[in-house]
TIVEXLUM-25712 format. One record per residue (C-alpha): x negated, y negated, z negated; residue in one letter. Coordinates in steps of 0.05 Angstrom, whole numbers, plus 5000, padded with zeros to 4 digits. Each point is the difference from the previous one (the first is absolute). Example, Ala and Ser with C-alpha at 12.3 -4.5 7.8 and 13.67 -1.06 7.14 Angstrom:
BEGIN
475450904844A/497349315013S/
***
This chain:
BEGIN
166627082946M/502250684973N/498050655035P/506950095032Y/499849315031Q/492850115022Y/501750655035N/506149695031Q/496049415027Q/494650475025R/505050425039W/503349385029K/493249745021F/498250675032A/506650035038L/499049285023L/493150175027I/502850635034F/505649595032A/494949485023A/495850555032L/506150275037I/501749305024A/492849875022A/499650675037A/506649865035S/497749315021L/493250255024L/503050575041Y/505249545030T/494649495018N/496150575033F/506150185042L/501349275017V/492849905024R/500450625044N/506749815028L/497549295012S/494150285040K/504850435040S/504349405017E/493949615021R/498150575046T/507149995029K/499549265013A/493350095034E/502950565044V/505849545018W/495149455019A/495750475042M/506150285036S/502649295015T/493149815027R/499950635043S/506849835031I/497649305017I/492950145024T/501250655037M/505749875050P/497850555048D/500850574951V/504750565023D/507150034975D/498850584952E/494449624965M/504249374996I/505750414971T/495350294949F/497149334981I/507049704992Y/502050604957A/494049894955V/501449264995R/507450094985D/498550524947S/497549464953L/505049914942S/496949384970L/502149274999P/495149675048A/499249405046I/495449875059I/498449265008A/495249615044D/494949494978E/505549464992R/504350464957D/505050105056S/503550664988I/499250505056I/502450664971Y/502950234934W/502050644965R/504950204945D/502349304981L/507149784987D/503750105066S/505449504979T/495049435003K/498050045074T/502850115069N/493850375026I/497650704987L/493250305010A/501550175072G/502749315020D/507250254997I/504649444980E/506050034953S/505549524980D/497049864932V/497549284989A/492549904997Y/497249754933D/493049715009P/499449814926A/500750744981Y/494250185045F/495849444972E/501250254929R/498450725019Q/493749805036L/497749604939A/501350604955I/496250475046M/494049525003K/499650024924K/501050754996S/494450275045H/494449775046A/502350005073P/497950515052I/497149655060V/501850205072I/494749705045D/497550085072N/506949825027L/500849855074P/500849254986N/493950004955G/503949824937G/501250394936Q/506150284966W/500650144927F/503950574967V/502949814932Y/503750494956Y/502650084929K/501050594955D/505850475014S/506050054954L/497550694977L/493249724980L/503349424962N/504650484964Q/494250464982L/496149414973R/505549804951F/502650704986F/495450164940P/502149364964Y/507450185010V/498550714979Q/496249804937L/505449494982T/505450545004L/495750494961I/498749464946A/507549864995I/501550744995F/494750114947L/502449394961G/507150275000I/497750704983A/495549744943Y/505849594972T/504750605002V/495150504970F/497749494948N/507349894980S/501150754995I/493750084959R/502049454952K/507050304993S/496950674983E/495349674950Q/505949634969N/503850654992L/493950324966V/499349404953W/507550014984V/499850754985G/493849924958L/503049424961A/506550364986K/496350634978E/495649584953A/506149694969A/503150684991H/493750284967Q/499549394953L/507250084976G/498950584953T/493849754961P/503149304994I/506350294969S/495650424953S/496049384979L/506449634982M/502250594958A/493250044965W/500349264983L/506750094967E/497350594961L/494049614976V/504449424977R/504650474962A/494350404968K/495949414976F/505949534989D/496949505049A/506149735035E/497049305011N/492650195004D/496949515051P/495350525029L/505750485013L/504049435030N/494449855049E/499450745017M/507550015013E/499249405046S/494750375039D/504250625006V/505849595024K/495249685049R/498450705025L/507450125009E/500449375043V/494050225041V/503050695011A/506649675020D/496349575050R/496850615033F/506650375002S/503349425038K/494549935053I/503250105069G/506849774975S/503249325008A/498849614936P/505949714961V/499149254993L/503449554950K/499649254987S/494849884946Q/496549414969A/493050035029V/496849644941Y/502950484948K/498150615041T/492849755006V/499549814926V/502750684978D/494850375040F/494249544982V/501650104926N/499450755010Y/493949965044F/495649504962K/499550424936V/497050565043R/494749555031T/493749684973S/501049484946D/495149565038K/505149895055I/505249464987I/506950065033F/504549415013N/506949995033V/503249345020S/504649675049G/507350055019E/503950404948T/506950045033K/498350225071A/503350665017E/498450515054A/502650685019M/495250484965L/499150734984N/496649894934V/496050664997P/497349885070L/498649264988F/496450194935D/495850475043W/498349415045V/497949584940L/496150584970E/495950095064N/498649265008L/498349894926L/495550614998K/496249755060N/499549314968A/497550304934A/494950445037N/497549395038A/498349654934I/493450304978E/500149754928S/504449444974A/505049635043G/507049775012R/506150245039I/505549505016D/506850185027I/503849405027V/507250065023I/502849465046S/505949915045E/500749695070N/507249774998I/500049775073A/497850685026K/503550374943E/493750384982Q/496750184934I/492450024994F/496150404949V/492649805001D/495250454962I/493249674991S/493750284967D/493149744985T/496550615029G/494850125053K/504449815059G/501350305069I/496449815065P/504749665050R/498550555051S/503250514953Q/506649624986F/503950485045D/495650614990A/501650054926V/507050255018F/497550565045Q/500450714974P/493450244971G/496949314993F/496649914932T/493949644972T/499650464939R/496050644995K/506250364977R/507049955027G/504050195061W/501149305025G/507650085003L/502249514946G/500749385044L/502850425058T/505650254954L/500949294973T/501149745070Q/504950565016R/504049874936M/500449255013I/502550165070E/505550404967Y/501949364965H/499949655068K/494249574977G/492749905014Q/493450064962V/493449725024F/493549694977V/501649264993K/492949784985E/493550274973S/492949754987E/494050444985I/498350004925D/505849534984K/506250425009G/505850225043T/507449835005T/505150495027F/506849735019R/506550394999I/505749695040V/507150234983L/506749775028P/504549714947S/506250394980S/504649515037Q/496950155069T/497950724992Y/502350505052E/498750744985P/494250285040A/501050615044Q/495650554973I/
***
């Protein structure tokens, strides 16, 4: 992992820990509030039970005291039921008034009574909290006060999860937007840098071409093989400069024979590589795809350089071109006998900055993937085995089915 990726991962990890701490603090504080509110509701239920017991066991209390006790009892805003030892409901508070024709003060209404509703509510309350016992009744029996959490308490209990979900969604959207903006800014910087590099290369390349012509004329070396190779390299520099000048622009694609394009580049590339590496091109010779030859040569250059670097001493690089007529696709498989790639890194090799070499920016395969996408194709690691080699596959649509990509 390069320093940029390491710092990026470190900041992401730190932000993740910070977000986790915020979530934990929110949940802990909410649980603290829930516990306190739950205790408060328990106290209200106990007060309601005591006031009910007072009304029943103290019939001779003066009217003012009775009025006060009723006011205290009726102030309870909590779903509750008073039942006897046989679970017969005696009083209830704050339940659905559409399910019963009795109210807390024995006042009847025209609404039908729903005993199943009360049975369900009583079962829920029994599971929610331990009952409050009202004993020493005139008949010697016991009543039980059952209650459940109020709507406010239930909302408060689930509120942090809703809050954290909304915050996570917002942060996800914000991260996506800002990441997209950052990538766009980076792309603009890279495009500007590439075009400036192409502009700066233009003058010395033109001078080199002129110097070559002067050397040929002065030494009468029109067909000198060394000068011809130098001219090939200078023309290659022109192609590279032209590539950089066109970055950020829609590439012009033309129908080309894939086999011929590959062979032409391999013939140029292999004489500039170790003699201990054998190149072999085989397969379908007539398959055509819509190509921008300078860009596709760049793709081949990056893949072949990686293959050559993976071969530590002597080895072999095979390029096999095949066609899937049914799917109207053309495959270019580039195989080497190098050190191989771990399966866990099959996708990582295309990420910006990823490299296994001590030198290099780790952008070659990233650019390769981008250029193949311009051709409306795909590139991926088809297979690899440590110390045996790797095969990259390029998938291109054939010329008959190609539709121009929107750049």
